[in-house]
C-alpha positions in Angstrom: 6.3 -49.4 23.1 4.7 -46.8 20.9 5.0 -43.3 22.4 1.7 -42.2 21.1 -0.4 -44.6 23.2 -1.8 -43.3 26.4 -0.9 -45.2 29.6 -1.8 -44.6 33.2 0.6 -44.7 36.1 -0.2 -47.4 38.6 1.0 -45.2 41.5 -0.6 -41.8 40.9 -3.0 -42.6 38.0 -1.7 -39.8 35.8 -2.3 -40.5 32.1 0.7 -39.9 29.9 2.1 -40.8 26.5 5.7 -41.1 27.8 7.5 -44.3 29.0 8.0 -42.9 32.5 5.5 -41.0 34.7 6.5 -37.3 34.7 4.9 -36.9 38.1 6.2 -39.7 40.3 9.1 -40.8 38.0 8.1 -44.5 38.0 8.1 -47.0 35.1 5.0 -48.8 36.3 2.6 -47.8 33.6 -0.5 -49.7 32.3 -2.5 -49.4 29.1 -5.4 -51.0 30.9 -7.3 -48.3 32.7 -11.0 -47.2 33.1 -12.5 -43.8 33.3 -10.8 -40.4 32.8 -10.9 -37.4 35.1 -9.4 -34.1 34.2 -8.5 -32.1 37.3 -8.1 -28.3 36.6 -8.0 -27.0 40.1 -6.9 -29.6 42.6 -7.1 -27.3 45.6 -10.8 -26.7 45.2 -11.8 -30.1 43.7 -13.6 -32.6 46.0 -12.7 -35.4 43.6 -9.1 -34.5 43.6 -9.1 -34.5 47.4 -10.7 -38.0 47.4 -8.1 -39.3 44.9 -5.2 -37.5 46.7 -4.4 -35.5 43.6 -2.4 -32.3 44.2 -1.3 -31.5 40.6 -3.6 -30.6 37.7 -3.8 -33.1 34.9 -5.6 -36.0 33.2 -6.0 -39.0 35.5 -7.5 -42.6 35.3 -10.2 -43.5 37.8 -9.0 -47.2 37.9 -5.8 -48.7 36.7 -5.4 -52.5 36.1 
């Protein structure tokens, strides 16, 4: 796998270029995802609350 291709974690939806999710430490990543949401302030974001996001970052809205 090329390290420069973005993939989304199937568990937490975090988008990363690594082979393992840095947030939940899983290897279940997919290159098939739709929509991107950048959360800067998860404590005050309604979308972050709906998506159960507690850490700022770049997230996929849907992962296949």
